[in-house]
N, C-alpha and C positions, 0 to 999 in steps of 0.2 A: 235505664235510656228506656224512650217511651216503646211502648209494643207497635206504633204503629207508626208509619213513616210513607210517601207520596213519594211512589215510582214510576217513571217511565220508561218503557221498554220498545226500543226500536230495530226491529230486527224482520226483513225480508220474508224470511222464511215462517209461513203459520202453523206450523204444527212445534218450531221452535218457540214461537212465540207464547203459545198457549201453554205448554211444558212450563216455561218460565213462569210466567203470570200467577199459573197454578200452585207453585211452588212458594211464591214470595208472597201471593194471597193466605196460603194455611199456616204464615208465621205473623199473619196480625195486619201486613201492609196494604195500602191501595195502591193496586196498579192497572195502570192504564195501557196502551200497548197500539204503537204507530206500524204499518205498514212501508212508508216513504217518508223521504225529508219533509215534503210538504205538510202530510199530518204530522208527525213529530213535532214540526215549528209549531204547528195548530194548538194540539196536545199540552205543548211546552207551555204555552200562553194560558191555557185553560187550569193545566192543573198547578203550576207552579210546584214541580218536585223538590222533593229533596235528595236525588237521585234518579240518573240516567243511566240503562245498562243498556249501550248500544253494539249492535254488531256494525262493526266500518265494513264486512266484507260483502254485508247481503246488497244485491241490483235493488231496485225502486221495483216498486209493483206498479206503476203508475204516477198519477195524478198530479205529474210537472217534478216528482221530488228529486231523482237525478240519488246515483253512488250515496250509501251510504260511510261516506269516509271523511277525512278530517275537516273536510269544509264545513259539512252539517254537525261535526263535533264541536268545531270553532265558532260556530254561530250559535248554539247552545249556552257554552261558556261565558260569550258575551253578553247575552242577555241575561246572564246570571252566575257572576264569577263566583259565588258561594257556593252552586250545585255540585254535587259528587259526580263525578262519568268515570262509569265502569265501562272501557271497549272489551268486543270477543274480537278473537282473531282467527284464522286460521291454523290449524298446528303446521303446515306448510310454508305459512307465511309470516314468520313469527315477527321481523322484521317490520311486519304492520305495526306491532303493541307498540315499538319505540313511537314510530310516527304521530301515531296515539299519543302516546304519550307527552309529545313535543305540541300536540294540537289541544292540550288543556286535559285529557284525561288524567286522572289520579292513581289506575290501575287498569291493569287486562288478564283477561282470563282465555287460553288457548282451550277454542269448543274441539271437543265437546265437551260442555260444561259440566264438571262435578260439581252435586248438587251440594253435601259440604264445603267446597270452595267459595262456591257461587255465597253460602250465609257465611260465610264467616268473613269475608269481603265485603258484603255490603255491611254486614255489622260493625266491622271496622270503619267504613266510609263515612255512616253517619255518625259514629261515635266520635269522630274527628270533624263532622259538619259542625254538632254539636256543641264544642270545643268551639270551634270557632265563633258560633252565635255568642256563645258566652263573652268569652272574651271582647268581643265588640260592644256586647251591653252594657259589659262591666267599666270598658273606657269610656262608654255616655254617660254610663252614671260617674265615674271619676272626676271626667270632666268640671261635669255640673256639682258635685257635692263634695270632693275633696281640694277642692283649687283652695291657694293659700287665701285666696282674698273670700271666703266666705270661710274662713277659721278665723270666726270676731275676736279681737282680741287687740288694747293698743296701751294695755297694760307693761309695765319696764317688763315684766316677767314674761309674757307673752312676747315682746318684740323682740326681745332675747331667744325665744324660740324659734321666729320667724327667722332669725338670720342665722342660726343653725342648720335649719330647714333648705334654702339656699345653697348654704356650704354644703349639705350633704346632699343635698340632689345634682350637683356638678361632678362628685366624686363615685367611684366604683367602691365604696370599703361599706364592709357592713354596721346598722345603726342598730343602735340598743336603746331604747325607749322606757322609762320607768314611770311611774306615777300612781295613784290614787286610780281606784275604778272608778272609769265617768268623765276621765277628763280630757278623754278625746288622742289617745294611744294611735288606734285604729285610724282617724281620718288624718294624723299628721302622716302618719307611712302612707296614706294614700296622696296627701300632697306631693312628698317626698318623688314616691313614683311617677304622678304626671307633670313633674317638675323636670325630670331628668330626661337622659337619651333615651330612656326605657320606655317612653311612658306607652308609644304604639305596642308594643308587647304585652303581655296578660301580669294582670297584679293579682297573686292569688294567697289566699289566704287561710291557715289550719289552727284550729286551738289545738293546743296539747293536754290539752285539761280532759280527765274524765272519758281515758281510751287505754284498753288494755294493752301494753308494749307490744304483742303484737300484731293490733290494728289499727296502731299508731306506726309502728312499722310500715306496714304497709300504703299508710296514707302517704305518706312525707316520702319515703323513699321508692314507693311501687314494690308489685308483687310477679313473683313469675306464678306461670299456672300450674306448678307443683310446690308449692310452699304451702308448708302448715299454717290450716285455719282460713289458706284463701279458697275454699270448696271449687278448685281446680280451675278459676277465671285467673289469668292476665291483666293485671291493670299498671297503668302507668300512675305513676305516683303527683304531686302536687308539683315538688321539684321541674318534672318532665312538662306538667302544666305552663309550667310558670318559664318556661324556655326563652332564655333572652330577656324575662321580664324581671319582675321584684317576686319575693314570695317574703309571707309575710310569719311568722310564726309568732303567735299567741300565747301567753301562762307561760313561757320559754322554762320558767322554776319545775313546770309537771312533766319537764319531760324527762323518760327514766337514763338511767346514768349508760346503758351499754347503747340507747341512740345518741345520746351526745357524745358519745365517738366517734360516731359514725358521718354526728353533724359535723364535727371539729374536722375529721377529715374534707369531707367535701370543701368546707368552708376557706382549706392548705390547698386542696389539688384541682377542686371543681372537677373530683369525679364520686361518685357513688356505687353500690351495689342495689340492687333489687333485693327485698326480703326473699329469701330461697334463691337468690342466685350469688355467681361469682366473676361475671360479666363487668368489667367496669365501665360504666356508663359516664359520659362527657356532656354537662349543661351550664348554659353561662347564665348565673342565676344570682341575684342580688339579693340579699338574705339581709332584714327588719326582723328583729327580736324584740316583746315587749312582757313587761311583766309587773305589778302589784305589787312584788314584795323585795325584801331588800336582800337585795343579789350579793352583796358583799358579805354580808352575814350568812346565808345559804351558799356561799365558798368555803367560808368558813368552819363549816359545820359538815363539811364532804356532804353537800345533796346536790351540788353544782361544779364539776370539773371546773378546774380555776382558767385551764389552755383554753377553754369553750368561751368563759366569762371575756378572756382576753381577748378573744379572735372577732366576738359580737362588740365590745365594746370597743370598735375605733371608732365611733362617733355615739357621743352619749347623751341623751334630749330628757330632761326627766321635767313630767309636763306639771307645770305649778295647780294648785289646788285650788278650788274658786273661790273657796273662804280665803285665800293669798291674793288675790287679784280680784277684789270687791270692786275696782273702776269700770270691770266689766261687764259685771251684772247686766246693768239698762241695758248694756250695746248688745248684750245676748239676748236678753230678754223683748227689746223691740225686734232684732231680727228672726226669731223664730215665731213673734207674733206677726210681720209680714206675710213667712211663708206659709204656717199654718192659715191665718186669716183669706190668700191668695189662691191656696189648697181648696176651702171648703166655700172661698165665691163670696166671705164675709167681708164687707165694711166696716173695720173695727181700726181706730185708730188710733189707738194707743191705750194707755193704765192712767187711770185716775191717781192723783195723790195720794192715797192712802194704800191700793195696791204697790203703787210702785215704793214706799216706805216699807211693807210688809217684805216684798222682797229684797230690797236692802238690808234688812234689820234679821235674814238669816242667813243661816250660817252654811247650808247647803251639803251637808256631810256626803251626798251625793254625786256631787260634782255638775258639770253640764249637763250631763244624763239627763240628773234629776230635773234641770233648771228646763230642760228643752220636755219634757216628759209636763210637766207642771204647767206650759205654757199652752201646751198641747189640749192639756185638759181644759185651760180656763177659756180657749179659743172656743172649742167646741160646746162649753155651756154657757158664752157667755149669750145676754140675748140684748144690751146695748150696743149703743156706738165705743164707747171704748168698755176695756178688762177693770173690772171693782175689786175690792176686796174680796168680795161676798162668792166671785169667782174663784177664787183659789182654792186649792185643799184645807182642810181643817190645820195641816200643821200649821201653815203660815198664818192661817189667822188667830192660831191660840196668840191670849195675851193682850193687851194692849197696846196699841202702832207708838211709835217712839212720838212723839211730839218738841216742837221747836225749842231750841233751848229758851231756859227763862230769863227773864228779863226784871229787874234786878236780880242776881239770886248767880249768874253765870262769869267764867273767866273770860279774858276780853280776849284772847287765844278761841276758846268755843265759839263764841260769836263772830269773830272773825270766819274759823270755816266755816259754818252756817250760812254765813251770809255769802259765801263765796259758791258754797255746791249748790246752794237756792237759788244762785243767778246764772251759773252753769247751765242749771239744769232746763230753768226758763232759755236758756239765749241756746238750747237745742245742744250741748256737747261743744259751743263755739269756744275758744278762748280768746279770739278774736272780739267777738260781743261780749262777753262777760266781761273783759277787760274793760271796755271802752265804758258800760256802764256802771260799772264801780268803778271807776276814775283811775284805775292802777294800767301799771305793764302788762302785757301778754306773757313776759320774759318772767313777771312777779306771779302770776297767775297759774304758769307751769312749776313753777318753783313750789309755791305752793300745795300743787296737787303732788308731786312729786314726794314732800315732805307727809302729804296727810298717810299717799301706799306705803311709802317708809316707818311711820309710826303711827298707827290706827289706833283710835283712841279704845280707852278703856270698856267704855260702856257704847252699846252701839249706837254710832249717830242716825240722829234723824234721816239723814240725805246720804245713797249710795254716792261715791264718789266718781262722777258722770268722766268716759275718757274726750281731751280735751283733742278739738279739731280746729287745723288754721282757717281764717276766711282771707 
């Protein structure tokens, strides 16, 4: 938690204002005070506070402020709907607390305010505000990065993935994402969330690998203040943070068996217990799990419970390796080029011929993530108008670039393949333009492209298969 927050105290009693301000400043907060409604509104605009502590019973001290009641509280909330407001009410008029809550306060304290209670409430309200801010930021990032339209791929394997994403987004079922590292499992999970009715709720990620069991228990399910290893701190788990939204459990194969049981029970009944607790907590959360390992084999080996595997495997999406969808390589390369060139303000228009050959002839063991990193480095180092082979890392520059098919010396099938792919590249991926140039039908071009994907040549092809787009 941030040690400093901006807090505005609104109270007519000068001694109360001073005492409260001193207590909060000692805790590291930046504190401003106001005695009247008019001053409170002015200070609110200047400070932009994270939290307002308002005495709803204090009369105005002048300046045309008026009573510090629900009207002022409502005006503050109208100016910033995300601000946390804590009201202070007299013991003899506790009903004023209910009125304050109706006006937009998130909590109220009875005067005289207990210092320990004040500190606890302020900490909780600031934590909730931070979670709301993080959720808002994440939704903004999701809407830009995780849209299906931005997950590039027109190959047959990726089209099958997109169809399943659309089906999964419309359902409430758990989803299991498998595939090699770097294939984009997290992005697909984000796309499912963004396209689902849960899109306005949080999308929360947690990695199951690399944590002790007790730590991971508290991370996923939360922790009671007296739980072992918790340091006396109570905290919400990722399930509670994802309430109403989606929880992505990455590397689910690393989840300890005891936690597998807890997760399976949550998937069955929508309830769980915090670490160190015994009270069931209900939460409406859609779970997506991902793994780069053979989960069926882990079940057979006794490392993954079969009942959990079946629960998670309601919808299964296997992410294809990049080497299995070579037609997407140039599309992805151009996409990443545009992203990074725009971000750096560079006017790079594309790739030269040799650079494209290097990209298309590489096996990409790190999949899409490796391609993305490669293009980012190439854009950073490029000094010309186009990415050249010399801008690519040594692993792609090694050896001799693939040459055009020799004539004579090549079979007619290889020559036809070379002609179609080179023409398609020159036509910018348009099957219609390529067909027109070659004097054949669009259907034949599309049929040949599918055949090339289904039966790739034994040796690297001089040209990557480019995804077709219709005119």
